[in-house]
N, C-alpha and C positions, 0 to 999 in steps of 0.2 A: 504494500500500500504506500502511496505517496500522497502528500497533502501540500497544497499551496500555502503560502504564508498567511493568507486570509483565513483559510480553513483551520490552520493551526491556532490562530488567534481565537477563532470561534470555539474550537474545542477546549482551549485553556479557559476561556470565559465560562462556558457551560459547566465544566468540571468544577471550577471555583465556586460558581453559584450553587451548583448541586450539593457540594460538600457543606456550604453554609446553610442551605435549607435543611439538609439531613441533621446537622448539629442543632438547629433550632427545634426541629421535631423531637429529637432525643431529649432536649431540655424540657420541652412542653410535656412530653410523656412522663418524664421523671417527676415533674411537678404534679401532674394529674395523679400519678400513682401514690404520691405522698398524701394528697388531699383525699383521695378515695380511702386510703388506709385510716386516716384520722376520722373521717365521717363514719366509716363502717364501724370502727371501734366505739365511737360515741353512741351510735344507734344500735349496737349489738347485731350487726348484719355482717355476713361474710363479704370481704372485699370482692371476691369473684362474682357474687350475686349483683353487687352494685356495678361492677364493670360490665356485666352482661346487660344490665338495664341501660347503661350508657351506650353500649354498642347497638342494642336494639333500637334505641331512640335515634341514634345516628343513621343507621341503615334503613330504618322505617320498615322492617320486615317482620314485625311481631305477629301479624296475622298468619304468615306462612308457618312459623313455628307453632302457633296455637293450633292450626289445622292438623299439623303432624302429631302434636300431643293428644289431640282429640281422637285421632285415628288409633294411636297406641293405646289410649285408655279403652276404646271400644274393643280392641283385640283382646286386651287383658280381661275385660268384663266377660266377653263371650267364651273365653277359654277358662274361666274361673280362676284367674291368676291375680286378681286385684283384691287386696285385703282391705 
């Protein structure tokens, strides 16, 4: 592969910007993790449950999971495996 000077400059710029964005994301994720842990402890909720709620709110796909859970529940009921 060979690149022109202009292409090399573009590559350097996008890599520099990409690294900066990734660092910012890492910092934000670390802050969110700490906040979730503190709130979860305060409310006696598992951090994983709170993180799942955040993810579902972000993705907006709760209805899909709910439909899957309803199907699982129905299967367990008809097979007498739900206590």
